[in-house]
N, C-alpha and C positions, 0 to 999 in steps of 0.2 A: 869539745862538742860544739855543735853549730845550731844557731837559731835561724829559722826562715821567717821572714815577716811579709805580710801581704797588705795591699791597698794603703789606707791612710797610716797604718802602723809602720810600713816601710818608709813612707814619706816623713813621718815624725823622726825616725831614727836616721834617715838619710842613706839607708842601705837596705837591701833585701836579705842579705846573708851576713850573719855576725858570728864569728868564732869566739867562744868563751872558754878559758882555761879554768878548770875546777879540780878540787881534790878528788881522790878516788872514791870517797864515800859521799859524794854530793847527791842531792836530791833534785827533783824538778823544781821545788821551791827555791833551792840554792841557785839554780840556773836562772830562774826568773829574777831573783834579787840581784844577781850579777848583771843581767841584761839591763835592768832598770837603773842600776848604779851607773852603768856606762852610758846609758841613754835616758836621762831623767825626763825628757819630753814625752816618753812613752807612758810614764806612770799614770797620768790623768786619763789616758786613753784605755789603760788596761785594768787599773785597780779602782774600786769604789771608795767611798769615804771611810769605810772601816778597814781598808787595806786588803780586801778580798778581791779575787778575780771577778771582774764584771760579768754578769749573767750572759751578756751577748757575745763575749769574747770566747772563741774556741781555742783551746790549747791542745796540741797533739804531740805525742812522743812516738817517733817512728811510725807515724800515720794512724796512731790509735789514741783515743781519749783516755788519759790516765785516771780520770775521775770515774770512768766506767770499768776499765780493765785492770786497774791497779789501785794504788793508795793515794791518788790525787797528787798534791804538792809534795807529799812524803815519799813518792815513788823514787826508788834508787835509780841512778843513771849509770850508763856505761860510757866510756870515752868516745865511742863511735855513734852515740845516739844523735838523732836530729830532732830538734824541737821546733814547733811551728806555732805562730799566733795568727789567728784570722779574726778580722772584724766581721760584723754582719755583712752578708753578701746578698745583693738583690739583682735581679736581672729581668729581662723582658724579651 
């Protein structure tokens, strides 16, 4: 499966796209843990002091928020899934 990172998250990881190999029973939480293990500089940007996803970070699975449409970090993954992390976005 693949992660897509945006803005300062892509800068912290040094890449915009990151492929992660996971077991067939992996969850969104497993994929996030694998991403952070591979790119530890992302952890402070993505997780709060309790180890939870920061409120301002958006996580999407195949373009949908798994916290709204499924079971959050416990959502099961398919090998073809694409996950994305977005920091806050502002514009003008």
